[in-house]
Every structure is written in structure tokens, then in C-alpha cells.
N, C-alpha and C positions, 0 to 999 in steps of 0.2 A: 611508152606507158609512164606516167608520172610516178615519182617515188612517193610511197606512203609514209606519212609522218609517224615517228615512234615516240612514245612518252619518255621524258627524261627521268621521271620518278614513278615508282610502282603505285598504281591507283589503289590496290588492295590494302597497302600500308596507310595511305593517306585518307581513304574514305571514312574510317571510323572517327578520325579527328574532325572531318567536315560535318559528319552526322551530329556530333555533340557540340559543335561550335555555336556560340552565342554572340550576337552582334554587340560590339562595345558601344558605350555612350557616344564616343566620337563618330563612329560610323552611323549610328542612328541619327545623329544630328546632321550628317551629310546625306542622308538617304534621299531627300528631295532633289538635291543637286545631282547625285549619282543617277537617279532615275531620269533626270533631264538628259543626261549624256546617253543613257540607254535608249531613250526615245529618239534622240537625234540620229544615232547610228543604226537604229532599226528601220529607218526611212532612207530615202535617197537625198534628203536635204543636205546632209553633210558633204555629198559629192561636189557641191557647188562652192564649198569653202576651201581656202588655201591652208597649207600646213602652217604658215606663219600666223594665220588668224587663230588657229585652234591650239597648236601644240603648247605654247606657254601656259595657257589656262588648264589644259589637260594635265600637264606636269604638276601644276599647283594643286589641283583638286585631288588627283589620284596618288601622287607620290608624296606630297607634303601633308595635305589635310587628312587623307585616309591612311597612307602607309606610315606617316610620321617622320619622314626624312626632313632634315633641317637645312636651311640655307645660311649663307654668311649674315643675312639680315637678322636671323634668330640669335646667332652667337658667332662672331667672326673668329673666335679662338677655338671653336669646336663645332663643326657642322658636317653633314653627311651627303649632301648633294651639291654638285658644282656644275654650272651651266657653261656651255660653249668652251670646253677644254681645247686648248690650242694644239690639237693633234691632227695634222693634215694628211689626208689620204685621197689621191686623185682629185686634188683641188678643193676638197670639202673638209669640214671640221665636225668632230663629234658633237652632238647636241648637248650632251651632259655626261657626267660620270658620277657614280655612287661610290662612296668610300668613307675614309676618315680624313678630314681636312682641318687645318687650323694654322696657327702661327708656326708650330713646330712639327706639323704632320701633313703628309701628302701621300696617302695610301689609296691607290685606286683598286676598287673591288669589281665594279661593273661598268662596262662601256655601254652607253645609251645612244641609240640611233632612232630618231623619230621621222616619220614621213606623213604625207597627206592621206586622207581617207580612201582614196582610190588606188593607192600603191599596192601592188600584189606581194611585195616584200621578197618573194623568192626569185624574181627575175628583174633585169634592168627595166626602168620605167622613166618616162619623161625625158628621154635623150641621155640618160646616164649610162656609163659603160659597165657599172657593177650594180647588182641587186642591193637592196637595203641590208639583207643578211650578210652578203659579202663585205659590205662596208663595215658592219658591226664587228665582224671577225677581224678585219684589218685594224680597226681602232683598238680592239682588245690586245692584239699583238703589240701595237705601239705603246699602249698604256701599261702593258705587262700585267693584265688582270685576267682572271679565269672565266668571268661571267659576262654575258651579253644580253641586253634587252633591246629588242627591235619592235617598234610599234607603228601601226598606221592609225592609231587611236581607235579605229574600228576593231582591230585585233592587236593584242600585245603578246609577245613571245619571249620566253626565257631560254637561252642557250648556254651550254657549258663548252668552253673552248676546247676541252679534251674530247668532245663528242663530235660526231659528224653533223652536218647541217640539216639532216632530216630527223634529228632527235632533239625535241624541245617540248616545253610546256607552253600552253597558250590559254588565253581566255578572250571571249568576245565581250566588248563593252555593253552590248545589249543583253548579256546573260543575266542570271539571277543575282540579286543583291547579296544573298548569303554566300554564294560561291565567290563573288568578287571581293567580299569583305573578309573571307577566310584568311587571305594573305596578311591582313592588318594585324591579326593576333600573332601569327607566326613571325611577322617582321620585328615586333618588339623583342621576341625571344632571340632572334638572329642578332640583333644589335647588342644584346647582353652576352651571348655565349660564343660568338665567333662566326666564321665563314666557311664551315666545312661543306662538302658537296651536298649532303643531305639537308643541311640547314639553308642551302640555296633555295629550297622550296619556299622559304619565307618571302622571297622577293615577289614571286608570282606563282600561282598554282591553280590548276583546275582539276577536278576529280570527276 
């Protein structure tokens, strides 16, 4: 019998915040683009596309345009997402890391592992020896960070390194715009106030 996933955060605590949440202007401006993603992943069309074709655009749209993480192109002295961190595990490299980066800063907060739309995340796929989740945990160990994001772009999950691998938060890209955008508001709070376990909900959450 497969393990049943457990939530990382209490839904009863987060639900009132989602109920009163209002879309920001930035998210409203991105609504057409986000709905295009939702339509893509609610169909089988995405299954014909490769990870390399979609993942860079997915990161740009969701993590930078919606969540507000910044790249070296925005400000090389102070940015919050770095792509292709040179952390090798089983011959592969982490797709990205979220944290605080710059000339005098290199603090890793979240290890990021992205896969293609057909990847099951929980088990090895496409000839790999490890699942995407296992890879994410290994990257987090090497980066010495507590949080892991694993995504097939169809589904995105947030894990905490101190929890087991059946405890996570997730959202489907084809879900409601309001639920997907809720994390945008929390993300700005996270960036200002720190990276505690509860505030990790700001990275991704579904209620």
C-alpha cells in the first residue's frame, strides 16, 4: 500500500489567510500567462515536451515574475535565486537554489530540483537511480539548507529536510489562480522577516 502524504502545515491555520487573500497587481498582470500554464498542464500536451524546453520558462514565470525572487541580472550584488548550483549528486546538478546571494553573501535556503511533466517525483524515472525527491534531499544535505522544492511543473512540492518524505505541501499548476497566487503575498513577508519553519509556507502552499 502506498504511503499517504501528510501536510507540512496545518490547513486550519492557513485557511483563513487564503480566504481573505486578494490578488496583487503583479499577479493580476500575470493571470493570462498563469492560466496558459494551467491549460497546458490540464491537458496531455505537456507530456510531449521536454524538461529543458519548459523548466527555464516555468522558473521565470512562477518564481521570478509571480513570487518575486531575483536573479543576478536584476542586481548582481543582491539576488535570491541562483540557477545550476554546482552541487553534484549521482552525476547530476541541482537546477537552482533559493537564498541570499551577492558579492559578499552565499546563503542557501532552498534546494530546487526540476523534472519533466511526466516525472512521478516519488520514484526513479527515465533510467535514474534516485527519485526526484531523493535527489532534492541529497542536494539539501550538500547545500546545508533546510528546505527542498521539487517540481514536475505539473505539480510542485515543498519539503522540510527535518521531516520525512511523505510530509510536504504541494500545488497543481492547473489549480485555481487564487490558491497559486496566495504564496506570492506570503513570499514578500518571508523575504523581510526571515526563514523560520512556519514562514517556509511562503515559498509554496496549498490549502
